[in-house]
C-alpha positions in Angstrom: -57.3 -21.8 -17.4 -57.3 -25.5 -18.5 -57.6 -26.9 -22.0 -61.2 -28.1 -21.5 -62.2 -24.4 -21.3 -60.7 -23.4 -24.6 -63.0 -22.2 -27.3 -63.0 -23.3 -30.9 -60.6 -21.2 -33.0 -58.5 -20.0 -30.1 -54.8 -20.0 -30.4 -53.3 -21.2 -27.2 -50.0 -21.9 -25.6 -49.6 -25.0 -23.3 -48.4 -23.6 -20.0 -48.2 -26.7 -17.8 -49.1 -30.4 -17.9 -49.9 -31.4 -14.3 -49.5 -35.2 -14.6 -45.9 -36.5 -15.2 -47.2 -39.6 -17.1 -49.4 -37.5 -19.3 -46.5 -35.1 -19.9 -44.3 -37.9 -21.3 -47.0 -39.2 -23.6 -47.9 -35.6 -24.8 -44.3 -34.8 -25.7 -44.3 -37.8 -28.0 -47.3 -36.2 -29.8 -45.6 -32.8 -30.0 -47.6 -31.3 -27.1 -45.2 -29.8 -24.7 -45.0 -26.9 -22.3 -44.5 -23.8 -24.4 -46.1 -25.3 -27.6 -48.4 -23.0 -29.6 -51.5 -24.9 -30.8 -55.0 -24.2 -31.9 -58.4 -25.5 -30.6 -59.8 -26.9 -33.9 -63.0 -28.4 -32.5 -64.8 -29.5 -29.4 -67.0 -32.6 -29.7 -70.0 -32.3 -27.3 -69.4 -34.4 -24.3 -66.3 -35.7 -26.1 -62.7 -34.8 -26.8 -61.1 -31.4 -27.6 -59.4 -31.5 -31.0 -56.0 -29.7 -31.0 -54.3 -28.6 -34.2 -50.5 -28.8 -33.9 -48.6 -28.0 -37.1 -49.9 -30.4 -39.7 -51.6 -32.9 -37.4 -54.7 -32.9 -35.2 -54.8 -34.6 -31.8 -58.0 -35.6 -29.9 -57.6 -34.9 -26.2 -60.1 -36.4 -23.8 -62.0 -34.1 -21.5 -60.6 -35.5 -18.2 -57.0 -35.2 -19.7 -57.7 -31.7 -20.9 -58.6 -30.7 -17.3 -55.0 -31.5 -16.4 -53.4 -29.2 -19.1 -53.0 -25.6 -18.2 -53.1 -23.1 -21.0 -52.9 -19.4 -21.9 -54.9 -17.9 -24.7 -52.9 -16.0 -27.4 -55.7 -14.2 -29.2 
């Protein structure tokens, strides 16, 4: 499953980031393979908001399609 398919409130684990350039940028924001995060919100036709510790990160839909996840709950 990819991040764009996550539902609001789901706790997820990032399984794989398919693009190497995106992976490097994501690591700087604390999003890395194995990270436990929460889908905080989904803006209609807009980004997915990911809660990671004490910060929230907006991930664009096209980028979210390149991030594979597993649902924890």
